[in-house]
C-alpha positions as CSV (number, residue, x, y, z in Angstrom):
1,M,-0.1,0.2,-0.2
2,I,1.6,3.0,-1.1
3,F,0.3,6.8,-0.8
4,S,-0.3,7.3,-4.7
5,E,-2.5,4.0,-5.0
6,L,-6.3,4.1,-4.8
7,E,-6.0,1.7,-1.8
8,Y,-4.4,3.9,0.2
9,F,-7.1,6.7,-0.5
10,L,-9.6,4.3,0.4
11,F,-7.6,3.1,3.6
12,F,-7.1,6.8,4.7
13,G,-10.7,7.8,4.1
14,F,-11.8,4.9,6.5
15,V,-9.3,5.9,9.2
16,F,-10.3,9.5,9.0
17,F,-13.9,9.1,9.3
18,I,-13.8,6.4,12.1
19,Y,-11.1,8.4,13.8
20,W,-12.7,11.9,13.9
21,Y,-16.6,10.9,13.6
22,L,-17.2,7.4,15.1
23,L,-14.7,6.9,17.9
24,P,-15.7,10.3,19.9
25,I,-19.0,8.8,20.2
26,F,-18.1,5.9,22.3
27,S,-15.6,7.3,24.6
28,K,-14.7,10.6,26.3
29,D,-11.2,9.4,26.9
30,R,-10.3,10.4,23.6
31,N,-6.4,10.0,23.9
32,F,-6.5,6.7,24.7
33,L,-9.1,5.5,22.2
34,F,-7.4,7.6,19.5
35,Q,-4.0,6.3,20.1
36,G,-5.1,2.7,20.4
37,F,-7.2,3.1,17.0
38,L,-4.0,4.5,15.4
39,L,-1.7,1.9,16.6
40,F,-4.2,-0.9,15.2
41,V,-4.2,0.7,11.5
42,S,-0.5,1.4,11.8
43,Y,0.3,-2.2,12.2
44,Y,-2.3,-3.0,9.8
45,F,-0.7,-0.7,7.3
46,Y,2.7,-2.0,7.8
47,M,1.9,-5.6,7.8
48,S,-0.1,-5.2,4.2
49,W,3.3,-5.7,2.7
50,D,4.1,-8.8,4.8
51,Y,2.2,-9.9,8.0
52,R,5.7,-11.3,9.5
53,F,6.9,-7.7,9.6
54,G,4.4,-6.8,12.6
55,S,6.3,-9.2,14.7
56,L,9.9,-7.4,13.8
57,I,8.5,-3.7,14.7
58,L,6.8,-5.1,18.0
59,L,10.1,-6.9,18.8
60,S,12.2,-3.3,18.3
61,T,9.4,-1.6,20.3
62,L,9.4,-3.9,23.4
63,I,13.3,-3.8,23.6
64,D,13.6,-0.2,23.7
65,F,10.5,0.2,25.8
66,V,11.7,-2.2,28.5
67,L,15.5,-1.1,28.3
68,A,14.5,2.5,28.5
69,I,12.6,1.8,31.8
70,Y,15.9,-0.1,33.0
71,I,18.0,3.0,32.2
72,N,15.8,5.4,34.0
73,E,15.6,3.2,37.4
74,S,19.4,2.6,37.5
75,D,21.1,4.7,39.8
76,S,24.7,3.6,38.7
77,K,26.2,5.2,35.7
78,N,27.8,1.9,34.5
79,K,24.1,0.1,34.8
80,R,22.9,2.8,32.8
81,L,25.4,2.6,30.2
82,F,25.3,-1.2,30.0
83,F,21.4,-0.8,29.3
84,L,22.0,1.8,26.7
85,Y,24.7,-0.4,24.9
86,L,22.4,-3.5,25.0
87,S,19.9,-1.4,23.2
88,L,22.1,-0.4,20.7
89,F,23.4,-3.9,20.1
90,L,19.9,-5.4,19.8
91,N,18.9,-2.6,17.4
92,L,21.8,-2.3,15.2
93,I,23.3,-5.7,15.3
94,C,20.5,-8.3,15.9
95,V,17.7,-6.1,14.3
96,L,18.9,-4.1,11.3
97,G,22.5,-5.9,11.1
98,F,20.8,-9.0,10.5
99,F,18.1,-8.1,8.2
100,K,19.9,-5.4,6.2
101,Y,23.6,-6.4,6.3
102,Y,23.9,-10.0,6.8
103,L,23.9,-11.1,3.2
104,F,26.6,-8.5,2.2
105,F,28.7,-9.5,5.1
106,A,28.4,-13.2,4.5
107,N,28.9,-12.7,0.8
108,S,32.2,-10.7,1.3
109,I,33.7,-13.0,3.8
110,N,32.8,-16.0,1.6
111,Q,34.2,-14.1,-1.5
112,I,37.5,-12.9,0.4
113,L,38.2,-16.5,1.9
114,G,37.2,-18.5,-1.2
115,N,34.5,-20.8,0.5
116,K,31.3,-20.8,2.1
117,Y,32.2,-20.2,5.6
118,L,29.0,-18.5,6.2
119,P,25.5,-19.7,5.2
120,I,23.6,-17.7,2.4
121,L,20.1,-17.2,4.0
122,E,17.1,-16.0,2.0
123,I,16.3,-12.8,4.0
124,I,13.5,-10.6,3.2
125,L,14.2,-6.9,4.0
126,P,11.5,-5.4,6.3
127,V,10.1,-2.1,4.5
128,G,11.5,0.8,6.3
129,I,13.3,-0.9,8.8
130,S,16.2,1.7,8.9
131,F,13.6,4.4,9.8
132,F,11.9,2.7,12.7
133,T,15.1,1.3,14.1
134,F,16.7,4.8,14.2
135,Q,13.5,6.1,15.7
136,S,13.3,3.7,18.5
137,M,17.0,4.1,19.3
138,S,16.5,7.9,19.6
139,Y,14.3,7.3,22.6
140,T,16.8,5.1,24.6
141,I,19.6,7.4,24.0
142,D,17.5,10.6,24.9
143,V,16.4,9.0,28.1
144,Y,20.0,7.8,29.1
145,R,21.2,11.6,28.6
146,K,18.1,12.8,30.5
147,E,17.0,15.0,27.8
148,I,13.3,13.3,27.8
149,P,11.3,11.4,30.5
150,V,10.7,7.8,30.4
151,E,7.3,7.0,28.6
152,K,5.3,4.9,31.0
153,S,2.6,4.0,28.4
154,F,3.5,1.3,26.2
155,L,0.5,2.2,24.0
156,R,2.0,5.6,23.4
157,F,5.6,4.4,22.9
158,A,4.3,1.7,20.3
159,L,2.4,4.4,18.5
160,F,5.4,6.6,18.2
161,V,7.6,3.7,16.8
162,S,4.7,2.7,14.3
163,F,2.8,5.8,13.4
164,F,2.0,5.1,9.8
165,P,2.3,8.2,7.6
166,Q,5.9,8.2,8.3
167,L,6.7,4.6,9.1
168,V,8.2,3.2,5.9
169,A,10.1,6.1,4.4
170,G,10.4,8.9,6.8
171,P,10.8,11.5,7.9
172,I,12.8,10.1,10.9
173,V,10.8,11.5,13.9
174,T,12.4,11.3,17.3
175,A,10.8,10.8,20.7
176,K,11.3,14.4,21.9
177,T,9.4,15.8,18.9
178,F,6.5,13.1,18.9
179,L,5.7,11.8,22.4
180,P,4.7,15.4,23.5
181,Q,2.1,15.5,20.7
182,L,0.7,12.4,22.2
183,E,-0.3,14.3,25.5
184,T,-2.3,16.9,23.7
185,H,-6.1,16.8,23.1
186,K,-7.0,16.1,19.4
187,K,-9.8,18.0,17.9
188,I,-10.8,18.2,14.3
189,E,-11.6,21.9,14.6
190,D,-7.9,22.4,15.1
191,I,-6.4,20.8,11.9
192,D,-5.5,23.2,9.4
193,F,-7.2,21.3,6.2
194,K,-5.8,23.9,3.7
195,L,-2.1,23.4,4.7
196,A,-2.5,19.6,4.9
197,I,-4.2,18.9,1.5
198,R,-1.7,21.4,-0.3
199,F,1.0,19.4,1.1
200,F,-0.4,16.2,0.3
201,L,-1.5,17.2,-3.4
202,M,2.3,18.8,-3.8
203,G,3.7,15.4,-2.8
204,Y,1.3,13.7,-5.2
205,F,2.3,15.8,-8.1
206,K,5.9,15.1,-7.2
207,K,5.6,11.5,-7.1
208,I,3.3,10.9,-9.9
209,I,4.3,13.7,-12.6
210,I,8.0,13.9,-11.8
211,S,9.2,10.8,-10.2
212,D,7.1,7.9,-11.8
213,N,7.7,9.6,-15.4
214,V,11.2,9.8,-14.9
215,S,11.9,6.5,-13.4
216,P,11.6,4.4,-16.7
217,I,14.3,6.4,-18.2
218,V,16.6,6.2,-15.4
219,D,16.3,2.3,-15.4
220,V,17.0,2.3,-19.0
221,L,20.2,4.9,-18.7
222,F,21.6,3.0,-15.7
223,K,21.2,-0.6,-17.2
224,S,23.6,-0.2,-19.8
225,P,25.8,2.9,-19.1
226,E,29.0,1.9,-21.1
227,V,27.0,2.5,-24.4
228,Y,26.4,6.3,-23.6
229,S,28.6,9.2,-24.1
230,G,30.0,11.2,-21.2
231,I,27.1,13.9,-21.7
232,S,24.4,11.2,-21.6
233,I,25.7,9.8,-18.4
234,W,25.7,13.3,-16.8
235,I,22.1,13.6,-18.1
236,A,21.4,10.0,-16.6
237,N,22.5,11.1,-13.2
238,A,20.6,14.3,-13.4
239,F,17.8,12.3,-14.3
240,F,18.1,10.3,-11.1
241,V,18.6,13.6,-8.8
242,I,15.1,14.5,-10.5
243,Q,13.5,11.1,-9.9
244,L,14.9,10.9,-6.3
245,Y,13.7,14.5,-5.4
246,G,10.2,13.8,-6.6
247,D,9.9,10.4,-5.0
248,F,11.3,11.3,-1.5
249,S,10.4,14.7,-1.1
250,G,7.0,13.6,-2.5
251,Y,6.5,10.9,0.0
252,S,7.7,13.2,2.9
253,D,4.9,15.9,1.8
254,M,2.2,13.2,1.6
255,A,3.5,12.1,5.0
256,F,3.3,15.6,6.4
257,G,-0.3,16.1,5.1
258,S,-1.6,12.7,6.3
259,A,-0.1,13.2,9.7
260,L,-1.8,16.8,9.8
261,L,-5.2,15.4,9.0
262,L,-4.7,13.2,11.9
263,G,-3.7,15.9,14.2
264,Y,0.0,15.4,14.2
265,K,2.9,17.4,12.9
266,L,6.0,15.9,11.4
267,P,9.3,17.6,11.0
268,E,10.3,19.2,7.8
269,N,12.6,16.8,5.8
270,F,13.2,18.8,2.6
271,Y,14.0,22.7,2.0
272,L,14.3,23.6,-1.6
273,P,17.3,21.1,-1.9
274,L,17.8,21.7,-5.5
275,K,19.4,25.2,-5.0
276,P,22.5,24.2,-2.9
277,T,25.6,26.3,-3.0
278,S,27.8,23.6,-1.7
279,V,27.6,20.0,-0.8
280,T,27.2,21.2,2.8
281,D,24.5,23.4,1.9
282,F,22.8,20.6,-0.1
283,W,23.0,18.3,3.1
284,R,21.3,21.1,5.1
285,R,18.2,21.1,2.6
286,W,17.9,17.3,1.8
287,H,16.7,14.7,3.9
288,I,17.0,16.9,6.9
289,T,15.8,14.5,9.7
290,L,18.4,12.2,8.8
291,G,21.1,14.7,9.0
292,T,19.7,15.9,12.2
293,W,19.7,12.5,13.7
294,L,23.3,11.9,12.5
295,R,24.2,15.0,14.1
296,D,22.4,14.8,17.3
297,Y,23.6,10.8,17.9
298,I,26.5,10.4,15.9
299,Y,28.5,13.5,15.4
300,I,27.8,15.1,18.9
301,S,28.6,11.4,20.4
302,F,32.0,11.5,18.6
303,G,32.8,14.8,20.1
304,G,31.5,17.3,17.4
305,S,33.6,20.2,17.2
306,K,35.2,20.4,20.7
307,K,38.0,18.1,20.3
308,G,40.5,19.9,17.6
309,V,40.5,21.1,14.2
310,F,41.6,17.8,12.7
311,I,39.1,15.4,14.8
312,H,36.4,18.1,14.0
313,K,36.9,17.3,10.2
314,F,37.3,13.4,10.8
315,N,34.1,13.3,12.9
316,L,32.4,15.1,9.9
317,F,33.6,12.8,7.4
318,M,32.6,9.7,9.7
319,T,29.2,11.0,10.3
320,M,28.5,11.4,6.6
321,F,30.1,7.9,5.9
322,I,27.8,6.1,8.5
323,G,25.2,8.1,6.6
324,G,26.2,6.3,3.4
325,I,26.3,3.0,5.3
326,W,22.8,3.6,6.7
327,H,21.3,3.6,2.9
328,G,22.3,-0.1,2.2
329,A,24.5,-3.0,2.1
330,N,26.6,-2.5,-0.8
331,W,30.0,-1.2,-1.5
332,T,28.5,1.5,-3.6
333,Y,27.0,3.3,-0.4
334,F,30.2,2.9,1.4
335,F,32.2,4.9,-1.2
336,W,29.1,7.1,-1.8
337,G,29.3,8.1,2.2
338,A,33.1,8.4,2.0
339,F,32.7,10.6,-1.1
340,M,30.3,12.9,0.6
341,G,31.9,12.8,3.9
342,S,35.2,14.1,2.1
343,F,33.5,17.0,0.8
344,L,32.1,17.8,4.0
345,A,35.3,17.7,5.8
346,F,36.7,19.8,2.9
347,E,34.1,22.5,2.9
348,S,34.6,22.9,6.6
349,A,38.3,23.4,6.1
350,I,38.2,26.1,4.2
351,K,34.9,27.9,5.6
352,N,36.9,31.0,6.8
353,Y,38.4,31.1,3.3
354,T,35.2,31.2,1.5
355,E,33.3,33.4,3.9
356,K,36.2,35.9,3.8
357,F,36.3,35.9,-0.2
358,W,32.6,36.6,-0.1
359,K,32.9,39.3,2.2
360,N,35.4,41.0,0.3
361,L,33.9,40.2,-3.1
362,P,32.2,43.4,-4.7
363,K,28.3,43.0,-4.7
364,K,28.2,43.1,-8.7
365,F,29.8,39.9,-8.5
366,H,27.5,38.2,-5.6
367,P,25.1,36.7,-8.7
368,T,27.9,35.4,-10.5
369,F,29.7,33.5,-7.6
370,L,26.1,32.2,-6.4
371,F,25.5,30.5,-9.9
372,L,28.9,29.0,-9.9
373,S,28.6,27.7,-6.4
374,W,25.2,26.3,-7.3
375,I,26.9,24.5,-10.2
376,Y,29.4,23.2,-7.9
377,G,27.1,22.1,-5.2
378,L,24.6,20.4,-7.6
379,G,27.2,18.9,-9.7
380,A,29.0,17.3,-7.0
381,V,25.8,15.9,-5.9
382,T,24.7,14.7,-9.4
383,F,28.3,13.2,-9.9
384,A,28.0,11.1,-6.8
385,C,24.8,9.7,-8.0
386,A,27.0,7.3,-10.2
387,L,27.8,5.6,-6.9
388,F,24.5,6.0,-5.0
389,R,22.2,4.6,-8.0
390,S,24.7,2.0,-9.8
391,E,24.2,-1.6,-8.6
392,N,28.0,-2.2,-8.2
393,M,31.0,-0.7,-8.3
394,S,32.0,-1.9,-11.8
395,M,29.2,-0.1,-13.2
396,A,29.8,3.0,-10.9
397,K,33.2,3.2,-12.2
398,I,32.2,3.2,-15.8
399,M,29.9,5.9,-15.3
400,M,32.4,8.0,-13.3
401,E,35.1,7.7,-15.7
402,K,32.9,8.8,-18.5
403,M,31.6,11.9,-16.8
404,I,35.1,12.7,-15.9
405,F,36.8,12.4,-19.2
406,M,33.6,13.0,-21.2
407,E,34.1,9.7,-23.2
408,S,32.3,9.2,-26.5
409,G,29.2,6.8,-27.0
410,E,25.5,7.1,-27.8
411,F,23.5,9.9,-27.2
412,I,20.3,9.6,-25.1
413,R,17.1,9.2,-27.2
414,P,14.9,12.3,-28.4
415,Y,12.2,11.4,-26.2
416,M,14.4,11.4,-23.1
417,L,15.9,14.7,-23.9
418,K,12.6,16.0,-24.5
419,T,11.4,14.8,-21.1
420,F,14.4,16.0,-19.6
421,F,14.0,19.6,-20.4
422,V,10.1,19.5,-19.3
423,M,11.4,18.4,-16.0
424,V,14.2,21.0,-15.9
425,I,11.5,23.7,-16.7
426,V,9.0,22.2,-14.1
427,L,11.4,22.1,-11.5
428,F,12.6,25.7,-12.4
429,I,9.4,26.9,-11.9
430,S,8.2,25.2,-9.0
431,N,11.5,26.5,-7.3
432,I,10.8,29.8,-8.1
433,I,7.4,29.7,-6.3
434,G,8.9,27.7,-3.2
435,H,11.6,30.5,-3.2
436,Y,8.7,33.3,-2.7
437,I,6.7,31.2,-0.5
438,F,9.2,29.5,2.0
439,E,12.2,31.9,2.0
440,K,10.6,35.4,1.0
441,K,7.2,34.3,3.2
442,K,5.1,35.6,0.5
443,A,1.5,34.6,1.2
444,F,-1.0,34.1,-1.7
445,T,-4.6,34.5,-0.7
446,I,-7.0,32.1,-2.4
447,N,-10.7,31.6,-2.1
448,S,-11.5,28.7,0.2
449,K,-14.3,27.4,-2.1
450,L,-12.6,27.8,-5.2
451,E,-9.4,26.1,-3.8
452,F,-11.4,23.0,-2.7
453,F,-13.4,23.0,-6.0
454,V,-10.2,23.1,-7.9
455,Y,-8.7,20.0,-5.8
456,P,-10.6,17.1,-7.8
457,I,-9.7,18.8,-10.9
458,L,-6.1,18.8,-10.1
459,I,-6.4,15.0,-9.0
460,L,-7.8,14.2,-12.6
461,I,-5.0,16.2,-14.5
462,I,-2.4,14.3,-12.4
463,A,-3.9,11.3,-13.0
464,Y,-4.1,11.7,-16.8
465,F,-0.5,12.6,-17.0
466,S,0.5,9.6,-14.9
467,N,2.5,6.7,-15.4
468,D,0.5,3.5,-16.2
469,N,2.3,1.4,-13.6
470,E,2.1,2.1,-10.1
471,L,5.7,2.4,-8.8
472,A,7.0,2.0,-5.1
473,F,8.6,4.7,-3.4
474,V,12.7,4.3,-3.8
475,Y,13.3,4.9,0.0
476,F,10.9,1.9,0.8
477,Q,14.3,-0.5,0.2
478,F,16.3,1.7,3.1
């Protein structure tokens, strides 16, 4: 069940009706009933992929709920640290490590040793396992740091881990941002319907019009990169950036809208990411909740910027490197994380020089410098997609060599080039609108009746231009 399918619209319509119009009739204790119902439908939503996944998310929930209580009740620092390490071990090694990384580890060991020392198991990767594991771990870490009180209600904690709008592909929600929302009394009168529907439709447009129409072209170009020219490979990587942006930010927008319609606010996950002025700026705008999680629980744990200049740069590199490993069990993600981490460390090292250069640069040259900075930032990210999207390092090597040396080969098909220019224009216009709305804070007043009248027409238009095949969201695999 994905957000862009009719099945989800029917599912959410059922949930919305029961949640707001039937449940309040049967009980005055709204929070308990509301949360119990949301927990039930969240597990149903997750188990619609595979019923066995329900036991896994329940196990992860039980582990951190119980261990957080032990952490909170322990007077000894060593005991508190032991229970925290036990939580991290069970989550990272026994749950996430086994399901996501065991096959990669076993294949690598067997290949190095030239024998089958480790058995090759048929493991199904649970949808969104990295997201709910990170969310659950954030709770025990925050309880250990005494940043939040221990949650005594298993119902509320289980709902925090499994809340269906963001369960399978984020944004990553931490306990300190979500659990307090469970204590508030939910009323339908408090919902900002305009904002919720606008975000959902914006995400629906990104997924159906942008991502799903670009996805088949990306598959074709990345299947046989050796036959294409260097410029074609650059366009292929740009296509993938467009696909991933439409897909992932589209999911985040629809998740935000769905949650808001149920009375909950999810954190921002994208902020005009296609206009970065550096790789560092890109990561401030792209997958913000992952960057925040890595900063709060990895970078700060390493010491952040408090242990000297060299250690600071190393911490930046390692944080992004771990972010690469988080994305998947493949050498391509290892090298992609190292590539991105190197850029973050380098840009941090020259930060004082670039700031001084900007300060002394005549204002008439500012637009030119910003444009060149944008070419550099988005260019580096686009180049790195050869690693992120390729199935293996051999394919990534072919693509990167072609892009660097601009090798000859076939040019992309005319229909691909036409689609590319159309998507660039669409994204250019949408980013201008987003710039004025989100950065310039320009408000556009639209008549409510007219707006709600236009919604069904917009859905029909989007459906008309949609791809015939329903495509799953890219980040479901993470």
